[in-house]
N, C-alpha and C positions, 0 to 999 in steps of 0.2 A: 140918869146922868152919872151917879156914883159908880154904877157898874161899868160904864164906859171909861171912867177915869182909871179904875182898877185894872181893867183890861189893857188900857193904854200903857199903864206903868209896867205891867207884866210883859207886854210886848217889847217895850223898850229894854227892860231888863234882860229878856231872852236874847234880843238882838245884840246887846252889849256883851253878854256871855259868849254868844256865838262868835262875835268879832274877836274877843279876847282869845278864845280857843283857836280860832283860825290863825291869829297872829303868832300864838305860841307854836302852833304846828309849822308855820312857815319859817319861824326862827330856828326851830329844831332841825328842820330839813336843810336849811341853808348852812347851819353850823356843822351838821353831819357831812354835807357835801364838801364844805371847805376843809374839814379835818381829814377827810379821806382823800381829797385831791381828785375826786372823780368827776364832779360836775354832772351834767346831763348827757355828755357825749359818750355813747357806748364804747367807742374805741379806746377810751381812757380808763375803762373799768375792767376789773378782774384780770389784770395783767400778770399777777403772780399766782393765779388759781391753778391748782393741780388736781388731777383725778382722772377717771375714765372719760374717754371722748368717743364721739361718733364720727366716722369718715363716710362721706356721701359721694357716690360716683355712679355714673351710668353703668349699664351691664358690662361685666368684664368679658371682653371679646378676645383676650389673649389666648394663645395656643396652650398655655400651661397653667391657667388660673393664677396669673401673676399677682393680682391684688390680694387674694387670700394668702399667697405665699409671703408677701412682704409684711402683711399685717401679722401673720403668725410669727414671723421673725421678730417684729417689734414686741409683740405680747410676751414672748418667751423671756425677753430681757427687761420688761417693764410690767411685772405682775400687779403692781398697784395703780398703774396708769394704762390699763388695757384699752385697745381700740376696737370698737364694734363697727363692722362694715354694713352700711345701709346701701344695698344695691338697688339702683333705680332701673327703669325700663331702658330699652335700647333706642327709644325715640327722643331725639334731642329737644324737641319742643316740650315734651312732657317733663324731661329732666329740668329744663329751665324754669317751667312754671311751678314745679314742686319746690325748687330752691327759692324762687321769688316769693311764693306764698309764705314760706317759713320766715323769710327775712322781713316781709311786710308786717307779719304778726309779732316780730321781735322775739321769736322763740329761740331758746338756747340749746335745743336738742341737736342741732346740726353744728358741730364744732369746726370741722374741716370739710370744705366742699371742693370737689373737682369741677372747675368751670371750663367749659369750652373756651378756647382762646378769644373768641369773639364776644364773650360775655363779661370779661374781666373789667373793661372800662365802665360798663353799665353798673355793675355791682359796686365798683369803687366810687363812681359819681354819686350813687345813692347812699353812700355811707354804710353799706352792708358788710364790708370786709375790712379787716385790720391792716392799716399801713405797715409795711415791713421796714421800719426805720428806727433809729435810735436803739433802744434796748431790744427791739424786735428785728433788727437788721440781720440778714442772712448773707453768707458768702456765695456769690454767683460767679466767681472768677473761673471755675472749672466748667461752666456751662456754655453751651452754644449761644452766642450773643443774640441772635434773632429770637430765641426762646425767651430770653430775659426781656427783650423789647416788648414781646407780646403780653408780658405780665406787668408792664409799666404804664401808668396813666398820669399825664401831666407832670412827668419827671419823677414820680414816686413809684417805687416797687410795691405792688399790692398782693402778689402771690408768688409762690415758688413754681417754676416750670416743672411739670411732672413727667409728661411724655410729649413727643412732638410728632410731626409728620411733614412730608414735603412731596411735591409732585415730581415724577420721573418721566423721562421719555423712553418708552419701550420701542424697540425697532427690530426688524428682521435682519439679523447680521449676515444671513446667507445671501441676502439681496443687496444690502448696503453695508459693506465691511467696516466703514468708518462713519460713525454717527455724525450728523450735522451739528454745528455749534450755533448757527444763527437761523432765524426764520427764512432768510433768503436762501440759504443752503438747503434747508429742509424742503421748502416748496420747489426748489430746483430738482430735487430727487423724485418729485412726483412723476417724472417721465418714466422712472423705473417701475413705479406702481402700475402705470398704464400699460407698460410693456408686458407685465405679468398678470394683468387683468384683475388687480385688486384695488381697493380704495387706498388713498394716500395717507391722510391724517384724520384722526378723530380725537375728541376729548369728551367732555360732558356738556352738551349744548341744549338740553331740555331746559325750560324756564323754571329752575329751582336753584338751591344754593350752589350746586355744582357749576352752574353757568356763571354765577358771581365769581367763583374761584378761577374758572378758565379765562373769563374776560379780564379779571384783575391781573392775572399773570402776564398777559400780553401787553396790557396798558402799562403796568409797572415796568416791564422789560424795555419799553420804549421811552421810559422816563416820566410817564404820567402818574399823578397821585389823585386821591379822592377827597380827603379832608385835611384841614390844617391842624396845627398842634392843639387847638382848643377842642378838637373832636366834633365840631359842627360846621365850621366854615367850609363850603365846598371849594375844591381846587381842581375839579375834573375838567373844566372847560379850558383846555390847553392844546396846542399843536401836537405835543407828545402823546396825549391821550387819544386824540383823533387818529394819529398815525397807527397806534396800537390796535384800536378797534377796526380800522380799515383793513388790517391784515386778515382778521377773521372774516369780515364781510366779503372781501375780495376772494378769499380761498373758497368760501361756500358758493359764491356766485359762479366761479369758473370750474367747480367740481373737484378741486383738490381736497376739500372736505366733502365726503359723500352726502347726498341729499338725506339719506336715512339717519345720518348722525345728528340731525336737528332734534331728534327725539331721544337721544342717548343719555342715560344716566350711567352710573358706574357699571352695573351688571351688563347692560346691553353693549357698552363700548368694550368691556373686557371680553365678553363672549365673541364679539366680532374679531378681535385680535387673535384670541386662542383658536378660532376656527380658520385662521389663515386669510381673513378677508381684508386685513389692513397692513400697510407698511410701517406706519408710525401710530403710536397711541400715547396720549398723556393720561396717566393715572397714578395711583398711590403704590407704595412699596408692597402692600399686602397682596398684590396681584402676582408677584414674582413666583411664588410657589405654584399658583394656578397655571401660569404660562409654562412651567417646567414639569407639570404633572403628565402622567402617561396618557391622559385623556386629551391633552392639548395637541393640536395639529402642528404647532410650532415649537414643540419640545426640543431643546438643544439648539434652536435657531434664534432664540430671543436674546437680544442685547439690551443693556440698560445704560442710559446716559442722563446727564443733567438736562433740564429743559433748555431749548434754544432761546436766544435773546436777540437783541438788535445787532450787537457787535461781538457777542461772545455768549458765555453762560447766561441764561435768562434769570428771571425772578420768580421762583416758586412761591406759591401761597403757603403760608404756614398753617398746619393743623395741630391737633393735640389738645391736652388739658393743662390747666394751671391749678395748683392747689392753694386755696385761700382759707384764712381763718375767719370764721364768722365774728362780726363785731359784738354779737350777743352771747358768745361762748362764755361759760363760767370758768373754764379751765384753759385759759389761753397760754399759760406757761408750758403746759403739756403739749398743747397744739403746736406751739412754736418748735419744740423739740422734735415733734413728729414731722413737721415740714423739713427740718434740717436732715432728718433721717431719709426722707423721700428723695432728696437730691444726693444722697451719699452713693458711693460706688456700689455698695452692697445692694441697696434697693434698686438702683438703676440697672444693675446687671440682671436682676430678676426680671425687670420689665423687658430688657433687650432679649433675653432668652425666650421670652414669651412672644416675640415678634412685634413688640411695641417699641418704636424708635425712641431711644433714650435721649435725655437732654444733656448728659455728661459727655463732653467732647471726646475724651480718651477712649471711650468704649468703641468708637467707630474705627479705631486702629487696632483693636484687639484681635489677634490671630484666630483664637478659638471662635469668636463670634463671626468673623469674616468667613471662616470655613463653613459655618452654618448658614450665613446670610451673605453671599458674595457681593450683593449690591450695596453693602454698608458704606464703603469709601465713596461711591457715587452719591449716595444719599447725603453723606456729610457735605459734599460739594454743593449739592442742591440746597440744603438747609442753610449753609453759610451765606448764600446769596438770596435767601428767602426774604419775603416782605410780609409782615402781618396783614391780615385783612383790615379794612379801615378801622382805626382805633377810635371808637365813638360810643357814647352812651346810648345812641339811637340806632344801633347796628341793624336790627331787623328791617326798619324802614329804609335805611341806606342800601342794604343788600337788595331789597325789592326794587328800588330805583335802578340799581345797576343791572340786575338780571332782566327786568322788563325791557329796558332800553337796548341792552345788548342783543337780546333776542330779536327785537324789531330791526336792528341794524343788520344782523346776520341774515335774516330772512328777507330783507329788502323792503319791509313795510315802512321803514323810516330811513332817511339818509343818515350817514354816519354823523354829519354835523347836527342834525336834529336829535339824534339819539344822545349825543354828548350833552346837548343843551337840555334834554329831558333828564339826564342824570343830575346835572347841575341843579335844576329846579327841584327835583325830588329830594336831593340831599339837603338843600336849603330848607325845604318844608319840614323835613325830619327833625331838624335842629331848632325850629322856630317855636 
């Protein structure tokens, strides 16, 4: 009995001591948090931190090694705050998963991340990237406004546009001297294609991200949208969206889009045009050099125009990267300065000379760059009317709903009405 009483007193004393220690630790933690003003929100921490940082981006596909060039330029001017380039693979899914794993683990080793424009909303919604407001605001007045929109989520800027991209209409200017401005005009020119024994129009219609892009461009051109401002409420079930999707479905059914184009991704579609098998092709600016190469059947006969729309210039889907600061970075002041450098004329010119479309508007009017890339003024028009892909934290699921149902509509396994209803249902499920 005495032993039990002693044990009981020791147990009570131990628990009391433990409680006192825990209370002291909690008080110390609370006091420290209050005195530093950081709290538990990572976005409020390390705002003045300076030192070396790591910049993470997918494989540098520029013609001149542009990423290394602008990092070298930065490092020569900032010997105490050097940037290390962590180059990822060329696979977008692998890039995304690598970044997400580091953010989920709250690791501080990725300071600035190049995010595909479709990932920005997801990373912002999850609190993984630093809002660019108040003392972290950046000047975007010199940038193309659609690129800024792609870096904005729920009214707040979360990244600096880094480089961009927009769809272009390539056409045989020897057969069609004046490019069409509307879908009606372009499909009307299909009689020219038939007269010369070539296919009329192709884009990227295989069931992958390229089809999301192609379907979105036509739906957006006809006034359709996919999600509301909250990033999850579907808005696709509309007469405008049905009219846009009907254009693709009708063109495939009557042969204006060749049957083989249903399996086209970028390489197949570009090869078909370069071999003289198409009158019109929707693809990206990087095809221009291929079309004008000696190996191209259409060298010297290729024109470039903005994508057609319902009543005029269409709505290109926006591509490219946005540069965001990790919420877990320890050197955010340096990272912010690096973001401001990335949108400077100096860094943006390096990207442009490497054939990566810049986000700085003035470079599209630069005579030296136009001499090297004659399509730049056209690309500027294309990007000026561009629409970001659906801005949503649930983008992969939303994209899947779009491409699966668009493919079904184009191939005729679903009616356009049923395909639009399927998109609506899939987008709704993605956000639930």
